[in-house]
N, C-alpha and C positions, 0 to 999 in steps of 0.2 A: 248710076253706073257702078258695078261691083268689080273689084279687082280680085282675080283668082290666082294671080301669080305671086303669091307671097314668098319672100326670100327669107330663109332662116339660116342661121349660122352662129358662130361663136366670135365675139369680138376678140381681136388679137391681143388687146390689153389684158385679157383674162387668160391668155395662153402664153406660156414661156417657150421660146425656141431654143434648141440646142445649137451648138456651134455648127454642126452638120446641116441642120434645118435652115439656119440663117444663111449659110453658104449656098445651099440649094436655092433659096428664095432670091439670092442675088446672082445666081449662075456663076459662082466662083468656087475655087477650091477651099476646103476648110482651113488650109494653111494661110490663105489670104486673111480670113477672119481672125485666126489666132495671132498672126503678125500684127494686125491693127489693135487687137486687145492688149498685147504685150507692150505696144507703143503708147497705150493709153488713149487711143483715138476712138475706139468702140468700147461700149460696155460701162462707161462712166466709172463708178467706184468698184467695179468688179475685180475680184482677186484673180489675176491671170495665172496664178500658180496651179489652179485646178481647172484646166480647160475642159476636161470631160464633164464637169459638173456645172459649167456656166449656163445661165439662162438669159435670154434676151427678149425684150418686149417690142411693141410696135415702134416706139421712138428709136430703138436701136436699128430696126429694119430700115426705117426711113433714112437714118443717118448713114447706114452702110451703103444704101443705094445712091445717096447723094455723093458719098466719098468715091464710090466706084465710077460714077459719072464724071466727076472731076478728073480722076486718074485716066480714064479712057478717052473721053471726048476732048479734053484739053491737053492730053499727054503730059499731065503733071506728075511729078514724082510724089511719093507717099507723103513726104514732109510738107511740100507745098500744098497738096490737096487737103491735108489735115488743117493747115493754117487757114486756108481759104474757107473751109467748112466752119472752123471756130469763129472766124471773123463774121461770116454770114449769120451764125447763130447769135452772136453778140449784137449785130445790127438789128436783128429781129427782136431781141429782148429790149433794146433801147427804144425802138419804135413803139413797142407795146407800152412801155412806161410813159412815153410822151402822150400816147392816146389816153391813158388813164389820167394824166395830168391836164388833159384838155388842149394840148398843143399839137395839132395835126400838122 
């Protein structure tokens, strides 16, 4: 059996998104992204002083969508949503370390 429906594209890890593109991908205003960058919730170690030059990768997109989901689905304010997101990331890291150590 031969597959003729090959999918081609560019991995998002190799593409950097601007503030506007990240906002569009999350269906929010660019100010939402900028506000979370200034708060240190999005962008990691990105310098928020130059918002027009910021670039985001796939991890930022996933984090932004999770943050938006927490804010909208659970009606959480920005601080609570950021805290829940950080705690979830920490739990994920700790579980990964436990798997490496052989303790499931």
